N, C-alpha and C positions, 0 to 999 in steps of 0.2 A: 073482256079482252083477254086474249090467250097469250100467256107468256111462254116464250120459247127458252128451253133450257140450253144453256151454252156451257162450254168448258171454262172453268175458273183458273185464273193464273195462280191462285193460292193453292188449289188442289188440282193439279194437272192430271188429266186422265190419260189413258193409254193412247188416245188418238193424238195427243200432243207430242208424245215421245215415241210413239210406236210401240215397240216391244216393252213389256213391263220390266224386263231384266235390264233395260237400258236406263232405269231410273237412277238419278245421281245419289251417291252415298251421303248420308248425313255427316256433317262436319261437327265433331265434339270439341267443345272448348276445353282449355287446360284446367285441371281440378284445382280447387282452392287449397290454401295451406291447411294442414291438419291442426286440430286444437293444440296438440303438444308443441308443435312448431311455433304456433302463434303465441302460446304462453311463454315459451323460452325467449322468444324475440322480445316480447313485452317486458319481461323481467330484466333482460339485458339492457334494453333502452332505458328502463326506469332506474337501474343502478347507475347507468352512465350519466343520467340527468342529475343524480344526487351530488351536490357540491361536497368538496372535502371538508368544509366547515361543519356540515351535518354530522359526519362521522366523528369529528373532534368533539362536538357537543354531546353526542351519545356516549363517547368514552368518558368524558368529564362527569356526566351525570352518574354513570355506573360507579366511578371511583368515589364520588361524593357520597353516594348511598353506602358504600363499603366503609368509608371513614365514619359516618354517623353511627352505623351499627357497632363498630369497634369502640367508639367513645361511650356508647350506651352500655356495652358489656363491661368495660373497665371501670366506669364511674358509677353507674346505677346498680349493676349486679354485683359489685365488689363486696358489699356486706355479707352476702351469702357464702363467700369464700373464706371468711374469717370467723369460723364457728368456735375455735378454741378460745380466743380472747373473750368472745361473747359470754362464755360460760362463767367468766370471772367478774362480769360487770356488777353483779349484785353484791360482791364482796371486795370491790376494788380498793376500799379503804384498808382492808386487812392485808393487802399485798403491796401497798404503796412503798413499803420500806425495802422491798426486794430489788436487787439489781436486775438489769435486763436479762443477763444470762440465767440468773436464779428464777426469774419469772417464766422464762421460756422452758426451763427444766421442769418447773411445777406444772406448766401447761401440758407437757408431754406425759407427765405422770398422772394427769387427770383422766381417769378411765371411766368413772361413773359420776353422773351429775349429783351435786350435793342437794340434799333435801332442804327445802326452805323452812320447814317446821323444826328442823334440828339445830339450825344456826341462829344464834341470838346476837343482835347487833351490840357491840361493845363488850362482848364476853372475852376475857383474856385467853390467849393461846395456851394450849397445854404445854407443860414443862416436862422435859425428859431428864431422868437421872442417867448416870454413866452407863449402866447395864441396858437401859431402854434405848439410849442413843446408839450403843454398839449394835443392838439388835436391829434398830431401824436402818442404820447404815449398811449392815450386812445384808438385810433383806433387799435394800435398794440395789446393792452391787450384784447380788446373786440373781435377781429377777430377770435382768436384761443385760447383755454384754455392752449395749450402747449407753447404759446409765453411767454417768461420770459426775464427780463432785465439781461444781464450778470453781474456777480459779479465784473468784472473788471471795470465797469462804475463808474465814480466819480459823485455822485448825486449833488454835489455842483457846477458842471460845466455843460454847455450846452451839451446835449447828441449828439452823432454823428448821423446826420439825416439818414445815410444809415442803421443804426441798426433797425430803426422803420418804414422806408418807403420802399415800394416794387418797386421803380423805380430808375433810375439813377439820383442821386442828383447833378450830374455835367452836365446834359443835358441842352440844350438851353431853354427848356420849363419847367424846374424844378420848378420855382416859380409858374407858373400856376397850375402845378400838386399839389403843396402844398395847394394852395387855394381850389382846388377841394377836397382834403382830408379833410380839415377843414369843408367844407360844408357837405360832405357826412357823416362824423362820427356823427355830431350833428343832422343830419336829421334821421339817423338810431337809434341813442341813445340820444334822447332829454333829458332824465333824467338818470343820472348816479351817483351811490352812491359808493364811496370808503369807505367800511365799515370795522368795527372791530368786529369780530364774537362774542366775549364775552363782548361786551360793551353795557351797558343799554341804552346809548344814541343812538347807532346804532339800537337797537331793537325798540325804540320808533319812530325813523325816518322811519324804514321799515313799522311800523304799520300805520303811517300817510300816506305814499304813497299807502299802501294797501287799505286804506279806500277810496281813490280817484278813484280806479279802472282805472288806466291809460292804455292807448293804444297808442303806444306800451308799454309793461311793462317796468318798470325801470330796467336798467342794474346794477346789484349789484356785486361788486368785493370785496371779503373778503381778504383784504390785509394781515392780520396776519395769514392766512392759506396758503399763497403762499411761494414758496422757495426763491423768490427774494424780500421778505419783507424788508430786511435790505437796499436794494437799492431803491425800489419803494416808500416806505414811505417818506424818506427824499427828494426824487425827487419831489413827489407831494407837499410836504411842500414848497419847493422852488418855484414851478410853481404857486401855488394858494395863497401863503402868509399865509396859515394856519400853526398851530403849532401842531395839533393833529388830529387824526381820530375820527369820520367819517367826510368825505367831500362830500357834496351834490352838484352836478353840474347840472344846468338847462340851456340848450342851450350852454354849455361850460363855463358858469360863476358860480363860487362857491358862495353859499349862506352863510348866517351868522351862528350864533350859534343856538342851539336847541330852546332857548327862542325866538329868532327872527323869526325862522321858525314857531313856534306856533302862534306868533302874526300875521304873514303874512297869515296863514291859516284862522285864526279867522276873519280877515278883508276881506278875499276873494282875497287878492293880490297874494297869492301863486297859486291859481287856474288860475288866469289871466296870471301869468308868465309861468306856465306850458303850457297853450294853445298857448301863443305867441311863445314858443319854438318848437311847433309842436306836443305836446302830447294832446290826447283827454281825457278829464276828464268826467268820467261816475259816479262819486260819488253822485253828486246832483240828477241825474236821478234815481239812485237806491233809494235814500231817498224819492223822490216823489212817486215812485211806492209803497213803503211800506206804505206811508200815505194814498194813495187811496185804 
């Protein structure tokens, strides 16, 4: 049987429409949304669907985590912040008699860890005589301007060595350490003047020392300008045997009154005393240069 080919309605031929140019133009549908537009719309709808309670819960959880971390740092990590008192735990029985201010001052002066093999439990603390106590106090005062004698100290009684010394005063070699401190302080400060700022006598003594052009320069401590004046002044009076300021120390030994110092300078004895203490006197050389 022979099949006859006919025109299909699906694929119309030229005989159906005549001229091919008369074919209908295809109709394009509107393009779909772009992925960016779809994502933005999805996120917007998702955010709109989140209830306000969701954001409250999220904020609460964040604050809770922050509080937990803060509590952990303050309570658990706190021992790492208190390293100075920890250095004294092994010898806490030796410092139980110190006042809080004195213990804090001893902690500030603690520069080097004490060696465990040098300290013996129950060993008595080293005792200082008057000259050693004066050297220890002078070294403490001259080393740092922040160093002050605590107001709880009784100046009429021997000061606790641990307040003014930066080593274990109960160690086996504490006596040798004290001798080293005495030599070191007067080697670095051969001339030391405990002055009174508004005193005419202090001003004249400063001028006498200034005219000698000393090297190293005199160490001058204005006692009446310090916060520990009420303790330091009577402490110096007890240690030097003086009754008023200023007090001039040459090699750790207090000199006499202003009149005596004038006389010593006039006779040349003051210059010899200063040289013997370790200070170089350049005043005579200055005068010789001016004469020439």
